[in-house]
KEDREN-120487 format. One record per residue: chain; z, y, x of N, C-alpha, C, O in turn. Coordinates in nm, 2 decimals. Layout:
<'A' <Z Y X> <Z Y X> <Z Y X> <Z Y X>>
...
***
This chain:
<'A' <3.00 -7.20 7.55> <3.02 -7.09 7.45> <3.16 -7.03 7.47> <3.18 -6.91 7.44>>
<'A' <3.25 -7.10 7.53> <3.39 -7.05 7.56> <3.38 -6.93 7.65> <3.45 -6.83 7.64>>
<'A' <3.29 -6.94 7.75> <3.27 -6.83 7.84> <3.23 -6.70 7.77> <3.27 -6.59 7.80>>
<'A' <3.13 -6.72 7.68> <3.08 -6.61 7.60> <3.20 -6.54 7.51> <3.21 -6.42 7.51>>
<'A' <3.28 -6.63 7.45> <3.39 -6.57 7.37> <3.49 -6.50 7.46> <3.55 -6.40 7.42>>
<'A' <3.51 -6.55 7.58> <3.60 -6.48 7.68> <3.54 -6.34 7.71> <3.62 -6.24 7.72>>
<'A' <3.41 -6.33 7.73> <3.35 -6.20 7.76> <3.37 -6.11 7.64> <3.40 -5.99 7.66>>
<'A' <3.34 -6.16 7.52> <3.36 -6.08 7.40> <3.51 -6.03 7.39> <3.53 -5.91 7.35>>
<'A' <3.60 -6.12 7.42> <3.74 -6.08 7.41> <3.78 -5.97 7.51> <3.86 -5.89 7.48>>
<'A' <3.72 -5.98 7.63> <3.74 -5.87 7.73> <3.69 -5.74 7.68> <3.75 -5.63 7.71>>
<'A' <3.58 -5.74 7.60> <3.52 -5.61 7.55> <3.60 -5.56 7.43> <3.63 -5.44 7.42>>
<'A' <3.62 -5.65 7.34> <3.69 -5.61 7.21> <3.78 -5.73 7.17> <3.73 -5.83 7.12>>
<'A' <3.91 -5.72 7.20> <4.00 -5.83 7.17> <4.04 -5.83 7.02> <4.04 -5.73 6.95>>
<'A' <4.09 -5.95 6.98> <4.15 -5.95 6.85> <4.06 -5.99 6.73> <4.10 -5.99 6.62>>
<'A' <3.93 -6.01 6.76> <3.84 -6.04 6.65> <3.82 -6.20 6.64> <3.83 -6.27 6.74>>
<'A' <3.79 -6.24 6.53> <3.76 -6.39 6.51> <3.61 -6.41 6.53> <3.53 -6.42 6.44>>
<'A' <3.57 -6.41 6.66> <3.43 -6.42 6.70> <3.36 -6.54 6.65> <3.24 -6.54 6.62>>
<'A' <3.43 -6.65 6.64> <3.37 -6.78 6.60> <3.32 -6.77 6.45> <3.23 -6.85 6.42>>
<'A' <3.38 -6.69 6.37> <3.34 -6.68 6.23> <3.28 -6.55 6.19> <3.23 -6.54 6.07>>
<'A' <3.28 -6.45 6.27> <3.22 -6.32 6.23> <3.07 -6.33 6.25> <3.01 -6.37 6.35>>
<'A' <3.00 -6.28 6.14> <2.85 -6.28 6.14> <2.80 -6.14 6.14> <2.67 -6.12 6.12>>
<'A' <2.88 -6.04 6.16> <2.83 -5.90 6.15> <2.90 -5.81 6.25> <2.95 -5.70 6.22>>
<'A' <2.90 -5.86 6.38> <2.96 -5.78 6.48> <2.90 -5.64 6.50> <2.98 -5.54 6.52>>
<'A' <2.77 -5.63 6.49> <2.71 -5.50 6.50> <2.70 -5.43 6.37> <2.74 -5.31 6.36>>
<'A' <2.66 -5.50 6.27> <2.65 -5.44 6.13> <2.78 -5.37 6.08> <2.77 -5.27 6.02>>
<'A' <2.89 -5.44 6.11> <3.02 -5.38 6.07> <3.09 -5.30 6.18> <3.21 -5.27 6.16>>
<'A' <3.02 -5.27 6.28> <3.07 -5.18 6.39> <3.18 -5.23 6.47> <3.26 -5.15 6.52>>
<'A' <3.20 -5.36 6.47> <3.30 -5.42 6.56> <3.25 -5.40 6.71> <3.34 -5.38 6.80>>
<'A' <3.12 -5.40 6.73> <3.07 -5.37 6.86> <2.98 -5.25 6.85> <2.89 -5.25 6.77>>
<'A' <3.00 -5.15 6.93> <2.92 -5.03 6.93> <2.82 -5.04 7.05> <2.81 -5.13 7.12>>
<'A' <2.74 -4.93 7.06> <2.63 -4.93 7.16> <2.69 -4.95 7.30> <2.63 -5.02 7.39>>
<'A' <2.80 -4.89 7.33> <2.86 -4.90 7.47> <2.91 -5.04 7.49> <2.90 -5.10 7.60>>
<'A' <2.97 -5.10 7.38> <3.01 -5.24 7.39> <2.89 -5.33 7.42> <2.90 -5.43 7.50>>
<'A' <2.78 -5.31 7.35> <2.66 -5.39 7.37> <2.61 -5.38 7.52> <2.57 -5.48 7.58>>
<'A' <2.61 -5.26 7.57> <2.57 -5.24 7.71> <2.66 -5.32 7.81> <2.61 -5.39 7.90>>
<'A' <2.79 -5.31 7.78> <2.88 -5.39 7.86> <2.86 -5.54 7.85> <2.87 -5.62 7.94>>
<'A' <2.84 -5.58 7.72> <2.81 -5.72 7.69> <2.69 -5.77 7.76> <2.69 -5.88 7.82>>
<'A' <2.58 -5.70 7.76> <2.46 -5.73 7.82> <2.48 -5.75 7.97> <2.44 -5.85 8.03>>
<'A' <2.55 -5.66 8.03> <2.57 -5.67 8.18> <2.66 -5.79 8.21> <2.63 -5.86 8.31>>
<'A' <2.76 -5.82 8.13> <2.85 -5.93 8.15> <2.78 -6.06 8.13> <2.80 -6.16 8.21>>
<'A' <2.69 -6.07 8.03> <2.61 -6.19 8.01> <2.52 -6.22 8.12> <2.50 -6.33 8.17>>
<'A' <2.45 -6.11 8.17> <2.35 -6.13 8.28> <2.42 -6.18 8.40> <2.37 -6.27 8.47>>
<'A' <2.54 -6.13 8.43> <2.62 -6.18 8.55> <2.67 -6.32 8.53> <2.66 -6.40 8.62>>
<'A' <2.73 -6.35 8.41> <2.79 -6.48 8.39> <2.70 -6.59 8.38> <2.72 -6.70 8.42>>
<'A' <2.58 -6.56 8.31> <2.48 -6.67 8.28> <2.36 -6.66 8.37> <2.27 -6.74 8.35>>
<'A' <2.35 -6.57 8.46> <2.24 -6.55 8.55> <2.10 -6.54 8.47> <2.01 -6.62 8.51>>
<'A' <2.10 -6.46 8.37> <1.98 -6.43 8.30> <1.96 -6.28 8.30> <2.04 -6.20 8.32>>
<'A' <1.84 -6.24 8.26> <1.80 -6.10 8.24> <1.77 -6.08 8.09> <1.68 -6.15 8.04>>
<'A' <1.83 -5.99 8.03> <1.81 -5.96 7.89> <1.71 -5.84 7.88> <1.75 -5.73 7.91>>
<'A' <1.59 -5.87 7.84> <1.49 -5.76 7.83> <1.53 -5.66 7.72> <1.60 -5.70 7.62>>
<'A' <1.49 -5.53 7.74> <1.53 -5.43 7.64> <1.48 -5.47 7.50> <1.55 -5.43 7.40>>
<'A' <1.37 -5.54 7.49> <1.32 -5.57 7.35> <1.41 -5.67 7.28> <1.40 -5.69 7.16>>
<'A' <1.50 -5.74 7.36> <1.59 -5.83 7.30> <1.73 -5.77 7.26> <1.81 -5.84 7.20>>
<'A' <1.74 -5.65 7.30> <1.87 -5.58 7.27> <1.86 -5.51 7.13> <1.84 -5.39 7.12>>
<'A' <1.87 -5.60 7.03> <1.86 -5.56 6.89> <1.98 -5.62 6.82> <2.03 -5.72 6.86>>
<'A' <2.02 -5.56 6.71> <2.13 -5.60 6.63> <2.13 -5.75 6.60> <2.23 -5.82 6.60>>
<'A' <2.02 -5.80 6.56> <2.00 -5.94 6.52> <2.05 -6.04 6.63> <2.10 -6.15 6.60>>
<'A' <2.03 -6.00 6.75> <2.07 -6.09 6.86> <2.21 -6.08 6.90> <2.26 -6.16 6.98>>
<'A' <2.29 -5.98 6.84> <2.42 -5.96 6.88> <2.52 -5.95 6.76> <2.64 -5.91 6.78>>
<'A' <2.48 -6.00 6.65> <2.56 -5.99 6.53> <2.66 -6.10 6.52> <2.76 -6.09 6.45>>
<'A' <2.64 -6.21 6.59> <2.74 -6.32 6.59> <2.74 -6.39 6.72> <2.64 -6.38 6.80>>
<'A' <2.84 -6.47 6.75> <2.84 -6.55 6.87> <2.72 -6.65 6.87> <2.66 -6.67 6.97>>
<'A' <2.69 -6.70 6.75> <2.58 -6.80 6.75> <2.45 -6.73 6.79> <2.37 -6.79 6.86>>
<'A' <2.42 -6.61 6.74> <2.30 -6.54 6.77> <2.29 -6.50 6.92> <2.19 -6.51 6.98>>
<'A' <2.41 -6.46 6.97> <2.41 -6.43 7.12> <2.39 -6.56 7.20> <2.32 -6.56 7.30>>
<'A' <2.45 -6.67 7.16> <2.44 -6.79 7.23> <2.29 -6.84 7.23> <2.24 -6.89 7.33>>
<'A' <2.23 -6.83 7.11> <2.08 -6.86 7.10> <2.00 -6.78 7.20> <1.91 -6.83 7.26>>
<'A' <2.03 -6.65 7.21> <1.96 -6.56 7.30> <1.98 -6.61 7.44> <1.88 -6.62 7.52>>
<'A' <2.10 -6.64 7.48> <2.13 -6.69 7.62> <2.06 -6.82 7.64> <1.99 -6.83 7.75>>
<'A' <2.06 -6.91 7.55> <1.99 -7.04 7.57> <1.84 -7.02 7.59> <1.78 -7.08 7.67>>
<'A' <1.78 -6.93 7.50> <1.64 -6.91 7.51> <1.60 -6.85 7.65> <1.50 -6.89 7.71>>
<'A' <1.68 -6.75 7.69> <1.66 -6.69 7.82> <1.67 -6.78 7.94> <1.60 -6.78 8.04>>
<'A' <1.77 -6.87 7.93> <1.79 -6.97 8.03> <1.67 -7.07 8.04> <1.63 -7.11 8.15>>
<'A' <1.62 -7.11 7.92> <1.50 -7.20 7.92> <1.38 -7.13 7.97> <1.30 -7.20 8.04>>
<'A' <1.36 -7.00 7.94> <1.25 -6.93 7.99> <1.25 -6.91 8.14> <1.15 -6.89 8.21>>
<'A' <1.38 -6.92 8.19> <1.40 -6.91 8.34> <1.36 -6.78 8.40> <1.38 -6.76 8.52>>
***
């Protein structure tokens, strides 16, 4: 999960990612940030994030992003 937080810090620094539950809802991450985040996650974790999974619920917290990554890794 540290790698994920590093990626998020590169996109938008200074947020308490470990405790924030509303990254998208409170506009900490905008659509361009999400696009950058998806690309960085795909590169760093060797997964493909389908367009149907690019929804606010999957990107509102580090926990939700981490669950998405784990699910995609398991699906292979």
